[in-house]
Every structure is written in structure tokens, then in C-alpha cells.
N, C-alpha and C positions, 0 to 999 in steps of 0.2 A: 731522195727526199729529206729535204732541212725540217726533221721534226720539231729543233727548238723556235725556227720562225716560225711553224705551224702553230706552235702553243700545244703543243701535245702534254696530255696528265693524264696517268691511268696508274690504277690500283687494281689491286685483286684480293680477290676473297677465295679463300684455300678452305674447302671441306675434305676432312680427313676420317674415317672408320676408327675408331679404338676397338681393341681388342680386349672385349671383357668378356666374361663369361656370361652374363645375362643381359638382356636389353636395357635402355635408360628409365622406362616407367612400368617394367614388369620381369619377372622372373623367367622368361623362356632364352632357350640360349640364342648366341649372334650366331647362327649357323645357316649358312644358305643352303636352298635344296633345288631339286631340278624339279622344274613344272609339271614331269608327269607325276610324280610324287605327291601330289597333294589331295588330301583327305577329303575336303568341302569346298563350297565356291556360294558366294552371293552376290548380291546385286546391291547398289545405291544410286540416289539421283543427288548431287550436291546443289548446294543451294549459298550464297552469298548472307552474310546478317549485317544488319547495319551495326557498326562499332559504337564503343561508347561515345565517340566524336559527332555521334548521329549521321555517320556517314556510310556510302558502301565504297570498298577501294575498286579505283577506275578498272586494276587487272583484274580482280574478281568481279567486276559488273560486265566484262566483254568475254570471261570465259561462260557467263551465262547466258551468251546470245545463241549459242547453238546446245538446247539440252539435248544433254549424253545420259546413258545410261552407262554407269562401270561394275565389271564385274569383277571379284578378288577372289583367288585362289587361297585356302587354306591349309595347316599343315597339322602333324600333331606335334610340330615343336612350336605352334603358335598359340594365343588365347584368346580370351572374349576383350583384352585390353586392346588387339590388334583390329579385331573387328568393330569396334568402338561400343563393344557393349556393357563394359565395365571400368568404374574409373581406376584411373591410375595408380599405380603403387607410389611410395615416396622413391625420389631420383637418387641412382645409382651411386652409390661413394665411390665404389674402384671407377667409374668413368671420372667423376669429378675429381677425384685424384690425381687421375693424367692428367684432366684440364688442367690443373692449378700448378701441376710439373713443367707443361708446357708452356705457360705463363711466366713461371718463374724464369724458365730461361731465356725467355726475351725482357725479362727484367722489368713486368709488368706489374701494377698496384692490384692487388684483387679488391672487388668491391666486399663491401661489409656483410649483406645478403644476397645469397643468389635468389631471385625470383624468377618462376618461369610464367613464360606468357605464351599466348597463342598466336599464331602467325597465320594469318589468312589463306588458303591456298586450294584453290578447287579443282584442281585440271585434273582431279582420278587420284594422285598419286598417295592420299590419304583417307583413310574411311572417314575422319570426323571433320573433314574439310578445314583442319588446320593442322599445323607443324608446332610441336611444342620447343621453344628456344628459350635460353637462361644466359644472360652476360655473366662472365664471370670475372673477368680481368680489364683494365687499360692500361692504355699509354705504354706501347713494347717498344724495343732498341730494336732496328736493322742497320745492317754494315752502310757506313755513308751517312748521308742523311737521311734514310729510309725511316716511318714509324710504323708501328703494329697499332691501329687505333682500337680494337675490340678482342677480344675471344669468346666467343659462346658454344654452350653445349647445347647440342641439338639432337633430336632426334631424326634418323634417316628415313628419306620415304621408300615407298613401297616401289617395288622395281617392276618396270613395263613389260609386259609380255608381248603383246602385239595392240595396238589400237586401244581401245577403251579395258583393255584387260591387264590385271597387276598382280603379281606374287606379294603376299604378304612374310614371307619370310626375312626378307630384310627391311619392313617397315619396324622404326624403333629402335635399332643398332644405334649405340650413342657414334657422335661425331662432335668435332670440334670445328669450326667454323672462325678461321682468323683472317680478320680484314684490315686491310693496310690503309694509309690513307693515300690519295692521290699522287706519291710523289716521285712517280719515275715517268722520265720524259724521253724516253728510246723505248722501242722496240724490246733491244737485248735485254736491256733494263727490268723490263718486266719477268723475262725468263730467267735471267740470273736469281731474281729476287723469289721466284718461284721454288726455284734449283735452293734455295739457301733452307727456306721455311721447311721444305720437303725433308732436309737432312735434319733439321732440326727433329721435326716431327719423328723420325725412324730412331733418331739418336736417345729416343725414350726405349726402344723396344719394345713399345706396348701399343702399335698401331697394328691394323691388319695391311697387308701386303697383297698386289698382285690388280691387276686391272678393274679400275672400278671402285677401287677403295680409296682414292683420294681424286676429287675432281676441283678445277680450278676454273672460277668466275673472272672475268676480266673487264674492268670498267675503263671506258675510254671515252675521250672528248678532245677537242681544239677549239683553237678559238672561233668562236662564231661558230659554232656546232654545237653539240648536246650530248650529255654523257648518255653512253648507251652500256648497258649490262650486258656481254655474251655471255650464256650460261654452260657448263659443262663439258672444257676443253679438259681431254681428257690426258692426253698427250702432252708431255711436257717441253720437248723439241716443235712442236706449234705453236706454241704463245707466241714468239713473237712475229710467226707470220699470220697467226688473225690477228696482231694490232695494227700492223700494216697493213692488212687489209681493208678494217675497218677505218683505218686513217684515211687511205685512199677513197672507201666509199663517201665519208664525210665531205672530203673536198670536192668529190664529184656534185654530189647533192647539193651543197653551196653554189658552184657554177650554175647548177641546173638551175637554181633559186635565181641566180643574177638573169639570168637570159628569160626566165618565165615574165619577173618583172619589168626586163628592157621592152617585151612584149607587150606589157600592160596583161598578161593573161589572166585567166579568171577561172571559176568553176562554175557548171551550169546547176543550176539549183533544180532543172526539171529535170523528173525519169522517164524516158518513152518507150512506149508498149511497143516493139517492133517486131511482136511474135509474128505477126502476120506477114510479115515480108519475107520471112523465112519458111514460108508455107511448103516451097518446094525444093529448098534447098540441097545439097548431096553432102553437107556438111552433118557427119554421124553425131557431133556432139550438140547440135544446135537441132538436129531432125527428133533427137529422142526428149527435147527439152518442151516443158510444159509452159516456162514463161520465159521470151528474151526481152533482158530490156538494154536500153542504152542510155549513157550519160554521155552528154558532149564538153567536153574540155578546150574551151576557146583560146589559142595560142600555145596550145601543148604539142602540135605536129613534129615529130622529130624526134621532141624530147623525151617522150613514153618509153622508146625505143633505146635514148641512150643506156651505155653501160656502165654502171657505179660498180661494179665489182667485176673480178673475169668469170662472165657468162653470164651476168645478172644486170638486171636493168630495172630502170624505174618502174615500168612495166612488171618485172615480176615482184617488186617492193608491193604494189598496187595490187599484184595478185596473192601475195601472203595475206593481206589483210581480208582481202573475200573470202579466203578459205576458213576464217575463224566464224564463217555462216555456214558450214559444211560444203560447200560447193568446191570444186577442182581447181578453177582459176578465172581468167577473163580473155578475151579476144581484144586486142586494140588496131586502132587502124596504121599506126607504123609498123605491123609485122603482117598485114592482111594486103592483096590476097595471100591465104596459106590455109592448111586445117580442112579442107574441103569447102571454104567459102571462094567465092571466085570474087574476079576485077568487078564485073558487072553487077555482083550483088551487094558489093562495096560502094561503088556509083550510085546504086539506086538508094543504101542507107542513108550517103551524106546528102543525095537530093532531099529525099525524105525529111533529116533533121535539120536542112537549111546550114550543114554545117559546110565553112570555107574553109579553102586551102589548107591554111594555118594551123584549123584546129585538130584536134585529136579525138576519136567516138571510142566509147570502152564499150563492149558487148559483155552480158553477164547472164547465162544463162543457168537454169534449173527447175525445181520446185517455185511453183508462187510465193511464198512464203520464203524460200532462200534467195532466192533473184532479187526481192525486195531487199532485203538484208544485205547483200552483197552492194548493191549501186548504193546505198547510204556509204558503206565501206569505202567505195571506188570516191566517193566525193568527199569524205574524211580525209582519204588519204593526198588525193588531190589535193587539197586546201594545206594540209602539211607542207609539200612539197614546195608550194606556195613560203612559205615561212623558212624553210632549210632543211634541217638535220631536226626528225622528234625525237624524243626523250624515249628508248625503246628498253626491254628486254627482249633479247636476240640469242638462237641458238647457231651451234658451231655446226656446220656443214662440213663436207671432204676439202681436202687443201686448205682450211683457213677462212672459207666465204663463208655469210651468216645469213638468217632467215628472221623473220619477225615472229616473236612467240606472243608478245602483249606489251600494254604501256607496262611503265616501269610503278610498281607499287608505292602508293603513298603511306602516311602515319597512321589511317585506318586501318589498316591491315592488320596491325599488333594491338592485342585487349590479354588481359591479365587472366591467366590458368588459376583456379577456384578450389581446383580438386588438387593441386599438389602445394605442401606447406614450401616455406621460404628455409634455405640451410645458411646458417651463420658461420662466416667464414673467420674463425677465432685467429687473434696473434700464434698462440702456438701450433695451432693447426699449419701455417703457412711457415713456421718459423721449420716446419718438421719436415717441411718437403725437400726432396734431395734435387739440386738439378744436374743431370746426367753429364757424362762426358761426351761431345760431340764426335760424331763420326771421322770429320774433316780430321782433329785432334788425335783420335784412335788409330786412323789410318798413318798417321804420322809416327806414333810412339808405336806400331807394331812393324814399320819400316824400321825404326832404331832398335828395340828390344829384339826382334825376331829374325832380323836380317832378310826381312822380304822386297822382293823387287817392289818398288815406289807403285806399280800397275796394281799386282798382286796384292799388297796391304791394302789400297784404296779399295779394291774388287771384294776383298774379303771383309773388310769394315764397313761397305754398305749393301752386302747381301745376307737376304734372309735367312741364310744358314750361319751367319755367325754365332749365336749360343754352339752350333754342333764344331764350327773352327776352334771355339776356344776351349771347348770339353775335350778337344782331341789333344788340342796343343798341353792343356793341363795336366794329360792323361801321359804325358810323357813321348808323343807323336812327332816327330820331325816337322816344324812349320811349314816347310814346301810339301812334304808328304802330305801332310793335312789339307793342306789349300787346293793341292791338284786335285786330290780324291772328291773334296767337299764340292769345290768350284767348278771342277773341271769333269771328272769323271762321271758325276751323278747326271748330270747335265747333258752330256751325250749321250749315255744309255736311256734317258728318258727321250730324247730325240728317236733313240733308236728306237723306240718303242717298249722300253722295257718298265715296268711297274716297280718305278722307283718309290713310289709314295707308301709302298708295302715295306718297306727298308725302314725300321725306325735307328732310330740315333745310336742306340747299342750297338745295334747289328753293324753299324759303319766303325763304330770306335772297336769292334773285336776284331774285326778283320784290319785294320790298322797297326792293331796291338801285336799279330798275328805276322803281319810282316817286319816290324820292329823287333821282333824275337827271333825274328831269323826263321821261323816255320815255314812261310811262304815267301816267294820273292812278289816284289810292288808290281812286278807284271800281273800278275796273278787278280789283283783287286778288281777288275771289271767284270771277270769270270765270275767271282767270289760272290760279287754282288748280284750280278745277274740270278746266280742259284739262290742266294739267298730272298730275291723278289719273285722267283719261282715258288716259293715254300717251304725251301731247308733251311733250316736253323743254321744261323753264324757257325756257330760252334762245331758243326758236323761238315758243313761245307769246308773250313776250315782244317779239318782232320783228314778231309780227302785228298786233300791238296798238299797236304803238308807232307814231311819224311825226306824230302831235298833229292839232289842227286851228287853222288860224289864226284870229287875235278876226275878219278880216273875213268869213272862213267861218261860223266862230260865229254873228257876228251874221246871217248870212244865212238859216243852217236857224233861228234863234229865230225869226225873221222870218216865214219862211212859217210857220213852226207854230202862231204866234198867228194870223195871219191864215186860216187854214184853220178855226180853231177862235175867232173873233172875236165871232158870237155870246157863246159859253161864257165869254169875257173879258170882254166887256161886261156880261154876266148877275153873273158873281162877283167883277169889280174884281182888286185886289191880290189876293183868295183865289182868283185861281186858276193863282198861281204853285205851290204844293204840286204839285196834280196834273198842271202841266205838265213840271214839272221830269222827271219818270221818264219823259215823252214825249222831250225832249231827251236825255236821257242815254243812252235806248236808240238815239237815232238816232246819237248820236257816238261810241258804243261804248265810252266808259270813256277816252276817249283824251282828254277835257278834265277840269280838276279842277272837281269839282261846287261850288267856290266861285264859279269863272268863269263857269260856267252861270248860277249864280244872278244872279250880279250883269248878265249879258247879258238873261235873258228880265225881271228886275225893271224894267229900263231898255224893255226894248219894250214890255212891257204899261203902264207910267206913260204911255209915247208913244202909245196908241191910245185910252186911257179918257180 
């Protein structure tokens, strides 16, 4: 696909949670909880309000089409601010300091005063119906010709548990929103830019790590298409594929538009009640519906079922709009007969509606109220198909496809937060902000100064265990031993089910110091850490393994093991060394360095063969 010829323009918004002690507008900890630990719950109905511009935001208006009750889990670590029953506290200065540090790293210009705004959000992810956000800096620099347009400090949304139930532990955690200009023109460039921004954020050492702590929204458009915002891309490696599939979608929607125009297609204004036609149907979905409505789309036959993304069709896009009314979807004549609807029923439907062979018919079923809402949505989305690509906010699906969420919000969604005072960024404060060393530079420096393999140096620099690695090296631990333990052994033990989270950093340092002092062999590290994870104090575990084995005792142990397996040794010759290493190491219980065991074993095998 020639993205340049298609006029691809893409930008990204990155939302990164900050690792602060307290939330952005209250003093609650930024600790995530298990939902089973909730200590209270309550419900809310959310409504959009008219903005200062006298308008209701179009995205919020659509969210209100289906009046829903939202349920919230509260904890002993949340407060009345999260419940929207108490005014917010002043802005968390630790969070603002981190946002300024990120801004300075991108060579941005801070605003003179940080003003908090309310951004209308009534999808249930906030108890108040709005998200607090504050612009901190403008005009940053990215590699190449890229540009960071803005950086904002925002409060994180509540986490969805299921459907309309949300957990308040995440609500209010500070995050930075970094928005680029539409300066990227290939899917790979979008992914690389996201990777660079993520590296800069981690370079501060003050952002949260793990799944869900960073999310990317991707904005995509092509020539004659429209700007589409794809929300919540959590996997970095999927970003390029998401962009490719959105470009494919827009190309296909434009082709459908051209075909519709060539056919002089239109959208029927009338909604037909066909409930009685299906009184004897065997379709389980239609049989239980109180109301079955039909919309005729003249000239749409064959195009409703045309694929726009892998496994998704124009009919799927219409269905996504109908779901905003609380319905499960639609039936359309490009896919019927199916789902229990017979060919005879389709013919009867077409005859009843006077639909020609070139027309498509959409069926909407449900309660009287929801079906009527769905019919309006069908006509709305079909009219958009005649125009081409609608501006939308979409959510990412598996493998990079996307589905409709809501229209793109407009300026009417923002209005001032009057409960939070502005914060002045003085020249002195900005000058005092320190720019961190980038992890990419740190990796190169560790490679040169510590003699680490380039891959290991990069892994250490980018690891969330970097502070522990640095502490180990500063304590005199050999860099390779520290890297092997911190980056490898802990992960391997965790995969084996060992509770490594119970092992404190100081415990790891105690164990490694014992290895360096020759008290225990490095081969004993996994066993020692496993014992510590099980509750044994680190010093006690080291003492049990300490004492060593003399050269004479080691030679005697090796000689006995070889003698007991003499036929195996004579058969395998020196190839017996590998299998017998494990036997000897098990015998000496990690009290002898593996190199010494290997030497003793090699000498004994050489002697007997």
C-alpha cells in the first residue's frame, strides 16, 4: 500500500500514569485494588450539560441516547472526591513537577499559568460526568520532523469492571497526555514515535509500569477520508497494524461511497413496522422482539455486506451505531437468509416493502423504544456512507480492527473547573526542572562503562528493576552477576510460581554480597531467593548455604559420583560431563562455584576413561 499516495496523516496521544504518592486532586494513594476488596458501592445517572457556548457536545449527546445506570465500587483507599461528593483538593505538585520534567525533556515551552478544565465524559468512567485536565506546555521536539503539540496533566478515569460497573481505585491517578501533530506518514513511523515517547517517559523513573499504565490513542486520516481517533491501543507492537487497517477501512469506505453515488443510491426516510410479517418466524431473535422495524436503502444491495476491514463489513459499521441504542445489532438482506430467517420470509419482506433487487433492507428488532432509536441510527449511518468516511472515535478490537464508539467530540465538551486554583509556573521553577538521562543514552553508557553485552545493557536500562541493578553495582556486585540475577533469575523464579514480590531489594543485595564474598556459590542464588520468598530471612538463608566445600572434599565427592556411574562415563566419555554436573551441584548444594565443579569433574573423567 502506497501510504504517501494515499495521503496518510497520523498523530498519537499517549496517556501515561505517573508514579506519585497521592492522586491528582485528593490525598488518596495511587494504589490499585482487587475489586473483591471494595468496601462500598453506589449508583449514578449521568447527563450532559450545556457548555458555555450554549451547546451540548455531540459525543455526549449520543451517550445519552441510552439512559443507563452506572455502579461504582469504593474502597478504604478512596474518598468523597472520587465519589463527587466533595470539592477537589489543590493540584498535586509532585505530579505537576513530573509533567514539567517530561515537557522539558521534549524541549517544550511551559504555559505561564496551569488552568484546570472540565472535559465532558458521560460514558460512566467518571462519577462527576467530566474529567479534569490542565495544559502544561506547548511545542516540543521529536526525532526527525516530528512535533509534540501539547502536554496535559489529567486525572485517570475509573476502571471498568464489567458493563456499567466501575472501580474507583484508579480514578484520579495523575497521568500525562502527550499529543503530537499529524506529522507521521507511515504506520511504522507512528509505532517508532510511540516507542520514543515511551522511552522518554520511562527515563524519568517516575511513571508507573505494567499493562494498562500507558495507552496510546492514534489519529488517522487519508486524502478524501476523515480524521478518526482510535482509543486505547495498549500494545506498542500493534500500533502499525492498527494504522494499516484503518487506512484499509477508509479506502474501502471511499470505494463504497463512489459505488453508491454511481448507482444514485439513497436512504429511505420511512421506517416500516414489519412485526406482523414475522409472527410465525423461527428466528429466535425476531421471535422474542416486541417490535421489528425495517429501513429500505435503495441502491445499497451487495454493498452492506462488503468487507471494509478483515471480518468487518459496512453492515457491521451500521450495527455498531445501532448498538448505541442498547440493541444487539441488525439483520440485512445481504446476509439473509440466515439466523433462522428463511428465503421465503426475505421474499415476503421485499414484496411487502416494494424493495427492488438493487435495494438493501435493514431489520432492527427489540423493544418499541429501542427499535425506533435503532432505525434512526441505521438511516444516520447509511447517509454517512454516501458521504464517505465519518469523523469518529473508535475503539481497538483484537488484531488491530476497530469499532465505532462515538462521534469525535467538539469544543463544546470543555469548560473551566472553578474549584481548582490556577498554578503559576515561574521562571525559577522551570529553571530548576532537571532533564533526565535518556534510557537509550544510559544503555550505551552502561555498555561502555560496565562492559555489558549491548543487549543486556539495553535490557537493564529499560527494566523496571533498574534501581535495584544500579544499587547492586554500586555495592560492588559484578555487573554481569547483578544483571543475571535482577533481569533473569527473578523473572524465572516468578514464572515458576515463586512469590518474588516478597523478596525485598535489600534481600537480593544480601544474597549477591554473599556470592561476591565467596560465602556461597552463584549457583545457589535461585535457591536462596526461593527460601527468602518463602519467609526465611536472607541472612539466615545465606548462613545455611555458607561454609563451602574444600578442594579435597570436592574431589572425593566427584570421584564417588563418577565411580557410581562408571559404565555411563566410559560409554559417553567426556560427553558425560554435562549430565554429571547437575548431580554434583545437587550434592554440594550450591556451596561450590560451578567452574570449580566443572574442573574437578573434567579431571576425574579424564582419569578414568
